[in-house]
C-alpha positions in Angstrom: 49.0 -67.1 -57.0 49.9 -68.0 -60.5 53.4 -67.5 -61.9 54.5 -66.1 -65.2 57.7 -67.2 -67.0 59.9 -64.4 -68.3 63.1 -64.3 -70.2 65.2 -61.2 -69.1 68.4 -59.6 -70.3 70.1 -57.7 -67.5 73.1 -55.4 -67.5 76.2 -56.8 -65.7 75.9 -54.6 -62.6 72.2 -55.4 -62.3 73.0 -59.1 -62.5 75.8 -58.7 -60.0 73.4 -57.0 -57.6 70.8 -59.8 -58.1 73.5 -62.5 -57.3 74.7 -60.6 -54.2 71.1 -60.2 -53.1 70.5 -64.0 -53.5 73.6 -64.8 -51.6 72.9 -62.4 -48.8 69.4 -63.6 -48.3 70.2 -67.3 -49.1 67.8 -67.4 -52.0 68.3 -70.2 -54.6 66.2 -69.0 -57.5 66.4 -65.7 -59.5 62.6 -65.4 -59.6 62.3 -65.6 -55.8 65.0 -63.0 -55.4 63.4 -60.7 -57.9 60.0 -61.1 -56.2 61.6 -60.2 -52.9 63.3 -57.1 -54.4 60.1 -56.0 -56.0 58.2 -56.5 -52.7 60.7 -54.5 -50.8 60.7 -51.7 -53.4 56.9 -51.6 -53.3 56.9 -51.3 -49.5 59.5 -48.6 -49.6 57.5 -46.6 -52.1 54.4 -46.9 -49.9 56.3 -45.9 -46.8 57.9 -42.9 -48.7 54.4 -41.7 -49.7 53.2 -42.2 -46.2 56.1 -40.2 -44.7 55.7 -37.5 -47.4 52.0 -37.2 -46.5 52.7 -37.1 -42.8 55.4 -34.4 -43.3 53.0 -32.3 -45.4 50.2 -32.6 -42.9 52.4 -31.7 -39.9 54.0 -28.8 -41.9 50.6 -27.4 -42.8 49.4 -27.6 -39.2 52.5 -26.1 -37.8 52.3 -23.3 -40.3 48.7 -22.5 -39.2 49.6 -22.6 -35.5 52.7 -20.4 -36.0 50.8 -18.0 -38.2 48.1 -17.5 -35.5 50.7 -17.0 -32.8 52.9 -14.6 -34.9 49.8 -12.6 -35.7 49.1 -12.2 -32.0 52.6 -11.2 -31.3 52.6 -8.8 -34.1 49.4 -7.1 -33.0 50.7 -6.8 -29.4 54.0 -5.4 -30.6 52.2 -2.9 -32.9 50.1 -1.7 -30.0 53.1 -1.4 -27.6 55.0 0.4 -30.4 52.1 2.8 -30.9 51.8 3.6 -27.2 55.6 4.1 -26.9 55.6 6.5 -29.9 52.7 8.4 -28.4 54.6 8.8 -25.1 57.7 10.0 -26.9 55.6 12.6 -28.6 54.0 13.7 -25.3 57.5 13.9 -23.7 58.9 15.8 -26.6 56.0 18.3 -26.4 56.5 18.8 -22.7 60.3 19.3 -23.2 59.6 21.8 -26.0 57.0 23.7 -24.0 59.0 23.8 -20.8 62.2 24.4 -22.7 64.2 21.8 -20.8 67.9 21.6 -21.7 69.0 18.3 -20.0 67.6 14.9 -19.0 67.6 13.4 -15.6 67.1 9.6 -16.0 65.3 7.4 -13.4 68.5 5.8 -12.3 69.7 9.2 -11.1 66.5 10.4 -9.5 63.1 8.8 -9.8 60.1 11.1 -9.1 57.1 10.0 -7.0 54.9 10.3 -10.2 57.2 7.8 -12.0 57.1 5.4 -9.1 53.3 5.7 -8.9 52.9 5.1 -12.7 55.2 2.0 -12.5 53.1 0.6 -9.7 49.9 1.2 -11.5 51.1 -0.4 -14.7 52.5 -3.4 -12.9 49.2 -3.9 -11.0 47.2 -3.6 -14.2 49.4 -6.2 -15.9 49.2 -8.6 -12.9 45.4 -8.1 -12.8 45.0 -8.9 -16.5 47.2 -11.9 -16.1 45.2 -13.2 -13.1 41.9 -12.7 -15.1 43.4 -14.7 -18.0 44.5 -17.5 -15.7 41.0 -17.5 -14.0 39.4 -17.7 -17.4 41.6 -20.6 -18.4 40.9 -22.4 -15.2 37.1 -22.0 -15.6 37.3 -23.4 -19.1 39.6 -26.2 -18.2 42.2 -25.0 -20.7 45.9 -25.7 -20.6 46.6 -23.6 -23.6 47.2 -19.9 -23.1 44.6 -17.5 -24.2 45.6 -14.3 -26.0 44.9 -11.1 -24.2 45.4 -8.1 -26.5 47.7 -5.3 -25.3 44.8 -2.9 -25.8 42.9 -4.6 -22.9 45.9 -4.4 -20.6 46.4 -0.7 -21.3 
């Protein structure tokens, strides 16, 4: 590697830094110290670019994964919300038609129909969960598969 001779004018604080660097690294010549500083600077820039690139790739991937998962959650929530609103409307219609004046909650008295409905819904959810787990096992998957709420209901 050939060397080039340069005459430089440095500000006082830059020269102080150069002298401190030479002393710290036990370097005798200014050129060797400057070459070492330039080399470290170049490596730092490459590493900074590399970290920036890695950060960008990881951020984009994380964004895509979260976007998919949040979409699944949103769709499931929308379906559950729709079903809940329909039930409220049905109950409101029954109360209006029968002209009920008060409400008896399930913690006071639970009807046989309510118990039966709860059992059916719990069995349906358990069945769908088991189907999902069986499907995952047959495919050798460890990642969970999305089962839309519409399929559970």
